[in-house]
C-alpha positions in Angstrom: -1.7 13.0 52.0 -1.8 16.9 51.5 -5.6 18.1 51.3 -6.7 21.2 49.0 -7.0 24.3 51.1 -10.4 25.6 51.4 -8.8 29.2 51.2 -5.8 31.1 49.8 -5.0 34.6 51.0 -8.9 35.3 51.6 -10.2 33.7 48.3 -12.4 30.6 48.1 -10.8 27.9 46.4 -12.7 26.0 43.6 -11.2 22.8 41.9 -12.6 22.5 38.5 -11.4 19.0 36.5 -11.8 18.9 32.8 -10.4 17.1 29.8 -7.8 20.3 29.6 -3.9 19.2 29.3 -2.2 22.1 32.0 -3.4 23.5 35.2 -4.5 27.1 35.4 -5.7 29.8 38.0 -8.4 32.2 37.5 -9.6 34.8 40.0 -13.0 35.3 40.0 -14.6 37.8 42.2 -13.8 36.1 45.7 -12.9 32.8 44.3 -9.7 31.0 43.1 -10.5 29.0 40.4 -8.3 26.3 39.9 -8.6 24.2 36.4 -6.7 21.1 35.9 -6.5 17.9 33.9 -9.2 15.0 35.4 -6.3 12.8 36.3 -4.7 15.3 38.9 -5.0 14.5 42.4 -5.5 16.5 45.4 -2.0 16.4 46.5 -0.8 17.8 43.2 -3.6 20.5 43.2 -2.5 21.4 46.6 1.2 21.7 45.7 0.3 23.7 42.5 -1.5 26.3 44.8 1.3 26.6 47.1 3.9 27.3 44.2 1.5 29.8 42.5 1.2 31.7 46.0 3.6 34.7 45.0 1.3 35.1 41.7 -2.0 35.0 43.7 -0.6 37.5 46.1 0.2 39.6 43.1 -2.8 39.4 41.3 -4.9 40.3 44.7 -2.9 43.5 45.1 -3.3 44.2 41.4 -7.3 43.9 41.8 -7.3 45.9 45.2 -5.6 48.9 43.3 -8.3 49.2 40.5 -10.0 52.4 40.6 -13.2 52.2 42.1 -16.4 52.8 39.7 -17.5 56.5 39.6 -20.5 58.1 37.8 -19.5 60.6 35.0 -20.2 64.2 35.4 -20.5 64.9 31.4 -17.5 67.6 31.3 -15.2 68.0 28.8 -12.0 66.2 29.5 -13.4 63.1 30.9 -12.3 59.8 29.7 -14.7 57.2 27.9 -13.9 53.7 26.8 -14.5 52.4 23.6 -13.1 49.2 22.2 -10.5 49.1 24.6 -9.1 52.6 24.1 -10.1 55.9 26.0 -11.2 58.8 24.5 -11.3 62.3 26.0 -14.9 64.0 25.8 -15.0 67.6 24.0 -18.4 69.3 24.5 -19.1 72.1 21.9 -22.6 73.9 21.2 -24.4 73.8 17.9 -27.5 72.5 16.3 -26.5 69.3 14.8 -26.8 67.5 17.8 -25.0 64.3 18.7 -21.8 62.5 19.3 -19.0 61.6 17.0 -15.7 60.0 17.0 -13.2 62.7 15.3 -9.9 63.5 15.7 -9.2 61.4 18.8 -12.0 62.5 20.5 -15.6 61.8 21.4 -17.1 65.3 20.6 -20.7 65.8 21.9 -22.6 68.5 20.2 -25.2 70.1 22.4 -27.8 73.1 21.7 -26.4 76.5 23.5 -30.1 76.2 25.5 -29.5 73.0 27.3 -28.0 74.3 30.6 -27.3 72.3 34.1 -29.1 69.2 34.9 -30.6 69.2 31.4 -27.1 69.7 29.6 -25.8 66.7 31.6 -28.8 64.4 30.8 -28.5 65.3 26.8 -24.9 64.6 26.7 -25.4 61.4 28.6 -28.2 60.2 26.2 -26.2 61.2 23.0 -23.5 59.2 24.2 -25.7 56.2 25.0 -27.2 56.4 21.6 -24.1 56.8 20.0 -22.4 53.8 21.9 -25.8 51.6 21.2 -25.2 52.3 17.3 -21.6 51.3 17.3 -22.3 48.2 19.4 -25.1 47.0 17.1 -22.9 47.5 14.0 -20.0 45.7 15.5 -21.6 42.8 17.3 -23.5 42.2 14.2 -20.6 41.9 12.0 -18.8 39.7 14.8 -21.9 37.5 15.3 -22.1 36.8 11.3 -18.3 36.2 11.1 -18.4 33.6 14.4 -21.8 32.2 13.2 -20.2 30.9 10.2 -17.3 29.3 12.0 -19.4 27.7 14.7 -22.2 26.7 12.0 -25.3 28.2 13.8 -27.7 30.6 12.3 -29.2 33.0 14.8 -32.6 34.4 13.9 -31.8 38.0 15.0 -28.7 40.0 16.8 -29.8 42.9 18.7 -28.6 45.3 21.7 -30.0 46.4 24.8 -29.2 47.5 28.4 -28.8 44.6 30.9 -28.0 44.9 34.3 -25.9 42.1 35.5 -25.3 40.1 32.3 -23.4 40.4 29.0 -25.9 38.6 26.7 -28.8 36.3 26.3 -29.7 33.8 23.5 -33.6 32.4 23.8 -35.2 29.2 22.6 -36.1 31.1 19.3 -32.6 31.8 18.3 -32.4 35.2 19.3 -29.2 36.6 20.5 -29.1 39.9 22.3 -25.8 41.6 23.7 -25.7 44.2 26.5 -24.2 47.3 24.3 -21.8 48.0 27.0 -19.4 45.5 25.9 -18.7 47.6 22.9 -16.4 49.6 25.6 -14.3 46.5 26.1 -11.3 45.3 23.9 -12.2 43.3 20.7 -11.0 40.2 22.3 -13.5 40.5 25.3 -16.4 41.5 22.6 -15.5 38.6 20.7 -15.7 36.1 23.7 -19.1 37.3 24.7 -20.3 36.9 20.8 -18.8 33.5 20.8 -20.5 32.4 24.2 -23.9 33.2 23.1 -23.5 31.6 19.8 -22.4 28.4 21.3 -25.8 28.4 23.3 -27.4 28.0 20.3 -25.7 24.4 20.3 -25.7 23.9 24.2 -28.1 25.8 26.1 -26.3 25.4 29.3 -22.7 25.7 30.6 -21.9 22.3 30.5 -18.1 20.8 29.8 -19.0 20.2 26.0 -20.4 24.2 25.7 -17.1 25.1 27.2 -15.2 22.9 25.0 -17.1 24.3 22.2 -16.5 27.9 23.4 -12.7 27.1 23.5 -12.3 25.9 20.2 -13.3 29.2 19.0 -11.6 31.5 21.8 -8.6 29.6 23.2 -8.1 32.2 26.1 -11.9 32.3 26.8 -10.8 31.7 30.6 -8.4 35.0 30.6 -11.5 37.0 29.0 -14.3 35.6 31.3 -11.9 36.6 34.2 -11.2 40.2 32.7 -15.1 40.9 32.7 -15.1 39.2 36.1 -12.7 41.8 37.3 -13.2 44.8 35.2 -16.8 44.4 33.8 -18.4 46.6 36.2 -16.7 49.6 35.2 -18.1 49.2 31.9 -21.6 49.6 32.8 
């Protein structure tokens, strides 16, 4: 009998058996997650991995080509993501300070007296304020919409700056989202909203939890993988 390899192309193999009907592969960090129906044996899993080696190789190469995360210098012409699209920063001077999305640009207005490091810090703060405001607006709307579908009632929806997670849900029903998720495409933000709202029913990551998530986001595994691969660039 052929055994499941412990590693494929430098990725640690993790097999997840569930009630799903088809097999799927997901690269999550340095892990290669193989999701298969419960009845599928080790030999068939090993054969599936062998057939998928070209796909695995191409995905590994694709991930390695992703540009490293770099800190912004807050200069005109730099690109900033918002809801999956990228917008160029345009800095202008004036007294009505702040950031707005206008004419396909993120326009940052600062006082003429702001110079050097203070200028950079001001622009960064105005951008963060704008992102937080847009995030609260969009995520509240998404949470209201999905709460009706999932049939849950969060006691509150807010945003904050998490360092290593995209959301949280406490025992009182408060749902908090990382405001940086508003930089991702709509489908990714939707997944995060669905994920946290489902925790109001299943406060764990059990099989039942993921089944509930899947009923409201059929592509949740792909969206979860997207965050694993590209989420760091949003922070």
